N, C-alpha and C positions, 0 to 999 in steps of 0.2 A: 504494500500500500504506500503510495506517495504521501509524503508529509506536507500538509498545507500550512504555510506560514502567511496568514492574512495580516498584512501590515496596514494599519490605519492610514488613509491618505493624508490626514493632517500631520502625522508624524513625518511623512515624506517631505512635506513642504516646510517643516520647521527649520531645517538648516538654511534653506533659501531665505526665509523670513529673517533669520538671525543675521545672515550676511548683509541683507538690506539695511537692517537697523544699525549695524556696525558702520557701514558706508555712510549712512545718514549722519551719525554723530561724529565721525572722523573727517568726512570730506564735505558733504553738502551743507550742513548747518554752519560750520565755521566760515565757509565761503560766502554764504548769504549774509552773515553778520559783518564780514569785512566789507562787502559791497554796500551795506546799509551805512556803515561808518564813513565810507568814501563819499557817498551821496550827501551825507550830512556835512562833511567837510567842504564839498563843492558849494553847497548852499550858503555856507558861511564865509565865502571869499569876499573880501572887501578891497576897496581902493587902497593902495600903498602896501599891500601884503606882498612879501617876498615868496615866490613860489618856484618849484622845480617841476618841469614837465616830464612826462614819461620818456621823452627823447633825450632828457638830460640838460635841457635849456633852462638856465637860471634867469629870472627876470622879476620886475616889480610890476604889479597890476596898476594900470593907468585908468582903465575903463572896464566896467562889468556890464555885460548885456545878458539877455536871457539864456543864450546857449554858448556865447563866446566871451572871451576876455581879450583885452588889448594889453600886451606886456611891453614894458620898456626894457630892452636888452642892453643897450648902451646909449650914450648920448646921441640923440637924433635917430635912434633905431627903434622902431616899434613894430610889433608883430601881433597879428590877431590869430588866436588859437581857439580850439574847442575847449569848453570847460572840462570835459571828460578826460582830456589829455594831461590834466594837472595831477602829478603823482602825490605831492604833499606840499604843505605850507611850511616854510622855514620859520622856526621859532626865534624871536630876538634874543 
């Protein structure tokens, strides 16, 4: 007589669910929190803030628009960039 090992389908899905939970707490959730902090930082950019772009350009904010910033890179050199390209604001 063959032996029947009836495995509950929920038990089979348990390892997959556990892997998803681990991925959520180790990868997805921290990334969402980091993105939320970045958006909060972008909303708080003001005139005369010193910023660094994701491309490594250092400049001082001259004008803030809805989606763009105007940076003063050097004397008489201004550049308009997307707000999303700001990596961080330098602290004084």
